A tleap script that builds the chain and sets N, CA, C and O, in Angstrom:
source leaprc.protein.ff14SB
mol = sequence {
  NMET VAL LEU LYS VAL ILE SER ALA ASP SER
  ILE LEU PHE GLN GLY GLU ALA ASP SER VAL
  GLU LEU PRO GLY THR GLU GLY ALA PHE THR
  VAL LEU LYS ASN HIE ALA SER LEU ILE SER
  THR LEU VAL ALA GLY LYS ILE VAL TYR THR
  GLN SER GLY ASN LYS LYS GLU ILE SER ILE
  ASP GLY GLY VAL VAL ASP VAL ASP SER ASN
  VAL VAL SER VAL CYS VAL CPHE
}
set mol.1.N position { 1.025 9.163 7.661 }
set mol.1.CA position { 1.780 8.780 6.352 }
set mol.1.C position { 1.003 9.088 5.171 }
set mol.1.O position { -0.210 9.289 5.227 }
set mol.2.N position { 1.687 9.129 4.091 }
set mol.2.CA position { 0.942 9.208 2.557 }
set mol.2.C position { 0.784 7.928 1.976 }
set mol.2.O position { 1.779 7.204 1.947 }
set mol.3.N position { -0.350 7.489 1.477 }
set mol.3.CA position { -0.383 6.497 0.470 }
set mol.3.C position { -0.755 6.699 -0.934 }
set mol.3.O position { -1.855 7.200 -1.166 }
set mol.4.N position { 0.010 6.379 -1.883 }
set mol.4.CA position { -0.237 6.358 -3.045 }
set mol.4.C position { -0.541 5.292 -3.803 }
set mol.4.O position { 0.438 4.559 -3.937 }
set mol.5.N position { -1.674 4.846 -4.449 }
set mol.5.CA position { -1.941 3.501 -4.933 }
set mol.5.C position { -2.157 4.078 -6.373 }
set mol.5.O position { -3.077 4.830 -6.695 }
set mol.6.N position { -1.144 3.597 -7.204 }
set mol.6.CA position { -1.519 3.936 -8.844 }
set mol.6.C position { -1.323 2.655 -9.830 }
set mol.6.O position { -0.655 1.630 -9.693 }
set mol.7.N position { -1.984 3.015 -10.649 }
set mol.7.CA position { -2.186 1.831 -11.978 }
set mol.7.C position { -1.754 2.393 -13.263 }
set mol.7.O position { -1.424 3.571 -13.405 }
set mol.8.N position { -1.768 1.568 -14.134 }
set mol.8.CA position { -0.865 2.337 -15.380 }
set mol.8.C position { -1.911 3.128 -15.861 }
set mol.8.O position { -1.387 4.014 -16.536 }
set mol.9.N position { -3.093 3.254 -15.856 }
set mol.9.CA position { -4.140 4.500 -16.225 }
set mol.9.C position { -4.980 5.482 -15.154 }
set mol.9.O position { -5.803 6.344 -15.464 }
set mol.10.N position { -4.636 5.188 -14.099 }
set mol.10.CA position { -5.437 5.992 -12.807 }
set mol.10.C position { -4.932 5.790 -11.677 }
set mol.10.O position { -4.397 4.761 -11.263 }
set mol.11.N position { -5.171 7.229 -10.912 }
set mol.11.CA position { -4.780 7.012 -9.442 }
set mol.11.C position { -6.011 6.346 -8.696 }
set mol.11.O position { -7.194 6.671 -8.799 }
set mol.12.N position { -5.486 5.389 -7.959 }
set mol.12.CA position { -6.661 4.683 -7.437 }
set mol.12.C position { -7.029 5.020 -6.024 }
set mol.12.O position { -8.101 4.768 -5.473 }
set mol.13.N position { -6.002 5.617 -5.530 }
set mol.13.CA position { -5.852 6.275 -4.115 }
set mol.13.C position { -4.597 7.220 -3.622 }
set mol.13.O position { -3.437 6.811 -3.665 }
set mol.14.N position { -4.963 8.538 -3.147 }
set mol.14.CA position { -3.732 9.064 -2.689 }
set mol.14.C position { -4.445 10.002 -1.420 }
set mol.14.O position { -5.420 10.751 -1.472 }
set mol.15.N position { -3.673 9.694 -0.424 }
set mol.15.CA position { -3.917 10.627 0.833 }
set mol.15.C position { -3.451 10.132 2.015 }
set mol.15.O position { -2.601 9.247 1.911 }
set mol.16.N position { -3.776 10.461 3.095 }
set mol.16.CA position { -3.097 10.191 4.528 }
set mol.16.C position { -3.801 8.523 4.854 }
set mol.16.O position { -4.926 8.109 4.574 }
set mol.17.N position { -2.901 7.969 5.392 }
set mol.17.CA position { -3.429 6.595 6.028 }
set mol.17.C position { -2.832 6.438 7.384 }
set mol.17.O position { -1.686 6.870 7.504 }
set mol.18.N position { -3.336 5.957 8.318 }
set mol.18.CA position { -2.684 5.463 9.737 }
set mol.18.C position { -1.915 4.037 9.491 }
set mol.18.O position { -0.775 3.861 9.921 }
set mol.19.N position { -2.475 3.254 8.923 }
set mol.19.CA position { -1.737 2.026 8.511 }
set mol.19.C position { -2.056 1.621 7.076 }
set mol.19.O position { -2.946 2.167 6.425 }
set mol.20.N position { -1.211 0.542 6.573 }
set mol.20.CA position { -1.416 -0.087 5.219 }
set mol.20.C position { -0.911 -1.534 5.354 }
set mol.20.O position { 0.282 -1.769 5.547 }
set mol.21.N position { -1.924 -2.585 5.240 }
set mol.21.CA position { -1.736 -3.948 4.868 }
set mol.21.C position { -1.577 -4.224 3.618 }
set mol.21.O position { -2.436 -3.801 2.846 }
set mol.22.N position { -0.534 -4.942 3.125 }
set mol.22.CA position { -0.217 -5.184 1.873 }
set mol.22.C position { 0.128 -6.700 1.705 }
set mol.22.O position { 0.866 -7.282 2.500 }
set mol.23.N position { -0.520 -7.379 0.487 }
set mol.23.CA position { -0.383 -8.860 0.141 }
set mol.23.C position { 0.991 -8.996 -0.226 }
set mol.23.O position { 1.146 -8.856 -1.439 }
set mol.24.N position { 2.186 -9.252 0.502 }
set mol.24.CA position { 3.714 -9.302 0.008 }
set mol.24.C position { 4.026 -10.823 -0.625 }
set mol.24.O position { 3.600 -11.841 -0.079 }
set mol.25.N position { 4.652 -10.835 -1.586 }
set mol.25.CA position { 5.028 -12.048 -2.280 }
set mol.25.C position { 5.301 -13.111 -1.174 }
set mol.25.O position { 4.898 -14.263 -1.328 }
set mol.26.N position { 6.015 -12.713 -0.008 }
set mol.26.CA position { 6.648 -13.598 0.879 }
set mol.26.C position { 5.635 -13.804 2.062 }
set mol.26.O position { 5.899 -14.580 2.980 }
set mol.27.N position { 4.228 -12.938 1.999 }
set mol.27.CA position { 3.495 -12.902 2.889 }
set mol.27.C position { 2.871 -11.670 3.208 }
set mol.27.O position { 3.293 -10.619 2.726 }
set mol.28.N position { 1.824 -11.711 4.041 }
set mol.28.CA position { 1.153 -10.236 4.233 }
set mol.28.C position { 2.026 -9.492 5.200 }
set mol.28.O position { 2.583 -10.049 6.146 }
set mol.29.N position { 2.115 -8.357 4.960 }
set mol.29.CA position { 2.773 -7.262 5.813 }
set mol.29.C position { 2.074 -6.140 6.240 }
set mol.29.O position { 1.023 -5.850 5.669 }
set mol.30.N position { 2.527 -5.417 7.221 }
set mol.30.CA position { 1.760 -4.036 7.539 }
set mol.30.C position { 2.786 -2.890 7.590 }
set mol.30.O position { 3.946 -3.124 7.931 }
set mol.31.N position { 2.375 -1.659 7.257 }
set mol.31.CA position { 3.320 -0.446 7.169 }
set mol.31.C position { 2.574 0.483 8.377 }
set mol.31.O position { 1.349 0.590 8.428 }
set mol.32.N position { 3.312 1.011 9.155 }
set mol.32.CA position { 3.005 2.054 10.157 }
set mol.32.C position { 3.964 3.241 9.808 }
set mol.32.O position { 4.910 3.271 9.020 }
set mol.33.N position { 3.439 4.222 10.633 }
set mol.33.CA position { 4.367 5.482 10.268 }
set mol.33.C position { 5.749 5.193 10.804 }
set mol.33.O position { 6.050 4.386 11.684 }
set mol.34.N position { 6.578 6.045 10.075 }
set mol.34.CA position { 8.207 5.655 10.563 }
set mol.34.C position { 8.737 4.474 10.133 }
set mol.34.O position { 9.926 4.341 10.421 }
set mol.35.N position { 8.115 3.370 9.399 }
set mol.35.CA position { 8.397 2.253 8.901 }
set mol.35.C position { 9.785 2.367 8.254 }
set mol.35.O position { 10.024 3.368 7.577 }
set mol.36.N position { 10.643 1.492 8.400 }
set mol.36.CA position { 11.696 1.470 7.811 }
set mol.36.C position { 11.725 1.193 6.181 }
set mol.36.O position { 10.901 0.370 5.782 }
set mol.37.N position { 12.628 1.823 5.168 }
set mol.37.CA position { 12.368 1.645 3.823 }
set mol.37.C position { 12.517 0.531 3.293 }
set mol.37.O position { 13.542 -0.100 3.549 }
set mol.38.N position { 11.659 0.062 2.527 }
set mol.38.CA position { 11.851 -0.945 1.810 }
set mol.38.C position { 11.099 -1.093 0.213 }
set mol.38.O position { 10.245 -0.306 -0.195 }
set mol.39.N position { 11.540 -2.088 -0.440 }
set mol.39.CA position { 10.873 -2.445 -1.701 }
set mol.39.C position { 10.247 -3.637 -1.733 }
set mol.39.O position { 10.983 -4.520 -1.293 }
set mol.40.N position { 9.000 -4.091 -2.135 }
set mol.40.CA position { 8.666 -5.692 -2.120 }
set mol.40.C position { 7.564 -5.793 -3.557 }
set mol.40.O position { 7.001 -4.930 -4.231 }
set mol.41.N position { 7.590 -6.909 -3.596 }
set mol.41.CA position { 6.549 -7.281 -4.831 }
set mol.41.C position { 5.131 -7.591 -4.192 }
set mol.41.O position { 5.095 -7.782 -2.977 }
set mol.42.N position { 4.295 -7.637 -4.719 }
set mol.42.CA position { 3.003 -8.131 -4.352 }
set mol.42.C position { 2.362 -8.805 -5.048 }
set mol.42.O position { 2.590 -8.751 -6.257 }
set mol.43.N position { 1.314 -9.698 -4.537 }
set mol.43.CA position { 0.622 -10.751 -5.207 }
set mol.43.C position { -0.755 -10.286 -5.313 }
set mol.43.O position { -0.950 -9.142 -4.903 }
set mol.44.N position { -1.867 -11.006 -5.831 }
set mol.44.CA position { -2.992 -10.513 -5.929 }
set mol.44.C position { -3.822 -10.986 -4.609 }
set mol.44.O position { -3.872 -12.092 -4.070 }
set mol.45.N position { -4.504 -9.661 -4.257 }
set mol.45.CA position { -5.029 -10.046 -3.074 }
set mol.45.C position { -5.715 -8.182 -2.605 }
set mol.45.O position { -6.163 -7.497 -3.524 }
set mol.46.N position { -5.695 -7.747 -1.491 }
set mol.46.CA position { -6.456 -6.675 -1.122 }
set mol.46.C position { -5.299 -5.770 -0.419 }
set mol.46.O position { -4.486 -6.240 0.377 }
set mol.47.N position { -5.334 -4.549 -0.781 }
set mol.47.CA position { -4.525 -3.577 -0.043 }
set mol.47.C position { -5.660 -2.824 1.119 }
set mol.47.O position { -6.658 -2.170 0.815 }
set mol.48.N position { -5.243 -3.094 2.290 }
set mol.48.CA position { -6.419 -2.739 3.488 }
set mol.48.C position { -5.478 -1.729 4.230 }
set mol.48.O position { -4.441 -1.979 4.844 }
set mol.49.N position { -6.257 -0.215 3.968 }
set mol.49.CA position { -5.647 0.722 4.784 }
set mol.49.C position { -6.601 1.630 5.856 }
set mol.49.O position { -7.766 1.881 5.547 }
set mol.50.N position { -6.084 2.056 7.002 }
set mol.50.CA position { -7.008 2.462 7.831 }
set mol.50.C position { -6.651 4.359 7.763 }
set mol.50.O position { -5.567 4.931 7.876 }
set mol.51.N position { -7.868 4.867 7.564 }
set mol.51.CA position { -7.655 6.319 7.691 }
set mol.51.C position { -8.727 6.512 8.771 }
set mol.51.O position { -9.691 5.767 8.944 }
set mol.52.N position { -8.420 7.643 9.492 }
set mol.52.CA position { -9.156 7.742 10.447 }
set mol.52.C position { -10.111 7.035 11.290 }
set mol.52.O position { -11.136 7.463 11.819 }
set mol.53.N position { -9.574 5.840 11.318 }
set mol.53.CA position { -10.175 4.761 12.258 }
set mol.53.C position { -10.906 3.840 11.366 }
set mol.53.O position { -11.270 2.713 11.702 }
set mol.54.N position { -11.122 4.433 10.099 }
set mol.54.CA position { -12.060 3.451 8.969 }
set mol.54.C position { -11.214 2.664 8.183 }
set mol.54.O position { -10.231 3.232 7.708 }
set mol.55.N position { -11.430 1.174 7.881 }
set mol.55.CA position { -10.618 0.609 7.238 }
set mol.55.C position { -11.235 0.747 6.007 }
set mol.55.O position { -12.455 0.905 5.971 }
set mol.56.N position { -10.404 0.700 4.726 }
set mol.56.CA position { -11.057 0.862 3.502 }
set mol.56.C position { -9.871 -0.480 2.622 }
set mol.56.O position { -8.709 -0.633 2.999 }
set mol.57.N position { -10.334 -1.085 1.761 }
set mol.57.CA position { -9.919 -2.126 0.816 }
set mol.57.C position { -9.918 -1.785 -0.651 }
set mol.57.O position { -10.963 -1.447 -1.206 }
set mol.58.N position { -8.576 -1.878 -1.401 }
set mol.58.CA position { -8.495 -2.070 -2.727 }
set mol.58.C position { -8.158 -3.281 -3.218 }
set mol.58.O position { -7.115 -3.769 -2.781 }
set mol.59.N position { -8.778 -3.888 -4.016 }
set mol.59.CA position { -8.440 -5.237 -4.769 }
set mol.59.C position { -7.369 -5.330 -5.799 }
set mol.59.O position { -7.547 -4.688 -6.834 }
set mol.60.N position { -6.341 -5.996 -5.676 }
set mol.60.CA position { -5.001 -6.045 -6.612 }
set mol.60.C position { -4.925 -7.030 -7.298 }
set mol.60.O position { -5.484 -7.983 -6.755 }
set mol.61.N position { -4.443 -7.286 -8.360 }
set mol.61.CA position { -3.930 -8.302 -8.915 }
set mol.61.C position { -2.375 -8.735 -9.038 }
set mol.61.O position { -1.929 -9.720 -9.626 }
set mol.62.N position { -1.709 -7.792 -8.367 }
set mol.62.CA position { -0.266 -7.717 -8.244 }
set mol.62.C position { 0.190 -6.195 -8.149 }
set mol.62.O position { -0.505 -5.182 -8.067 }
set mol.63.N position { 1.651 -6.354 -8.187 }
set mol.63.CA position { 2.333 -5.240 -7.980 }
set mol.63.C position { 3.527 -4.912 -7.511 }
set mol.63.O position { 4.293 -5.875 -7.452 }
set mol.64.N position { 4.078 -3.627 -7.060 }
set mol.64.CA position { 5.238 -3.264 -6.243 }
set mol.64.C position { 4.821 -2.281 -5.574 }
set mol.64.O position { 4.020 -1.394 -5.865 }
set mol.65.N position { 5.566 -2.538 -4.412 }
set mol.65.CA position { 5.345 -1.119 -3.207 }
set mol.65.C position { 7.012 -0.582 -2.865 }
set mol.65.O position { 7.990 -1.320 -2.983 }
set mol.66.N position { 7.054 0.599 -2.503 }
set mol.66.CA position { 7.892 1.425 -1.968 }
set mol.66.C position { 7.758 2.336 -0.900 }
set mol.66.O position { 7.054 3.331 -1.074 }
set mol.67.N position { 8.316 2.154 0.157 }
set mol.67.CA position { 7.921 2.344 1.299 }
set mol.67.C position { 9.462 3.183 1.638 }
set mol.67.O position { 10.584 2.681 1.708 }
set mol.68.N position { 9.054 4.619 1.812 }
set mol.68.CA position { 10.524 5.549 2.187 }
set mol.68.C position { 9.902 6.789 2.858 }
set mol.68.O position { 8.804 7.185 2.468 }
set mol.69.N position { 10.536 7.397 3.816 }
set mol.69.CA position { 10.221 8.385 4.434 }
set mol.69.C position { 8.538 8.789 4.498 }
set mol.69.O position { 8.084 9.865 4.107 }
set mol.70.N position { 8.132 8.220 4.795 }
set mol.70.CA position { 6.568 8.017 5.353 }
set mol.70.C position { 5.655 8.272 4.114 }
set mol.70.O position { 4.621 8.938 4.162 }
set mol.71.N position { 6.115 7.714 3.084 }
set mol.71.CA position { 5.341 7.655 1.808 }
set mol.71.C position { 5.378 6.318 1.313 }
set mol.71.O position { 6.418 5.714 1.052 }
set mol.72.N position { 4.025 5.790 1.166 }
set mol.72.CA position { 3.893 4.453 0.791 }
set mol.72.C position { 3.187 4.380 -0.651 }
set mol.72.O position { 1.967 4.516 -0.746 }
set mol.73.N position { 4.155 4.122 -1.972 }
set mol.73.CA position { 3.797 4.051 -3.197 }
set mol.73.C position { 3.645 2.815 -3.737 }
set mol.73.O position { 4.517 1.950 -3.812 }
set mol.74.N position { 2.325 2.736 -4.179 }
set mol.74.CA position { 2.347 1.065 -4.514 }
set mol.74.C position { 1.764 1.566 -6.303 }
set mol.74.O position { 1.014 2.475 -6.657 }
set mol.75.N position { 2.479 0.548 -7.076 }
set mol.75.CA position { 1.871 0.708 -8.274 }
set mol.75.C position { 1.531 -0.872 -8.622 }
set mol.75.O position { 2.275 -1.829 -8.404 }
set mol.76.N position { 0.212 -0.900 -9.219 }
set mol.76.CA position { -0.891 -2.024 -9.387 }
set mol.76.C position { -0.755 -2.357 -10.696 }
set mol.76.O position { -0.535 -1.510 -11.562 }
set mol.77.N position { -0.861 -3.444 -10.901 }
set mol.77.CA position { -1.420 -4.166 -12.290 }
set mol.77.C position { -2.719 -5.085 -12.265 }
set mol.77.O position { -3.121 -5.613 -13.302 }
savepdb mol mol.pdb
quit
């Protein structure tokens, strides 16, 4: 699946990911390939994604995520 993490002034990450862990307002959740469509708000925390078996992290202060058709689009602030 494709993960896109953007802020108001830059693209923090754009590329393939095997899984994405997100700090949702109602609790942390994981998105895998072929996940159902969803939109959620995010709280301060870390986006943890796996790419070719390697875990990587991006710290955020909050934002929103849209998951649709194997594309995870995250707008952070």
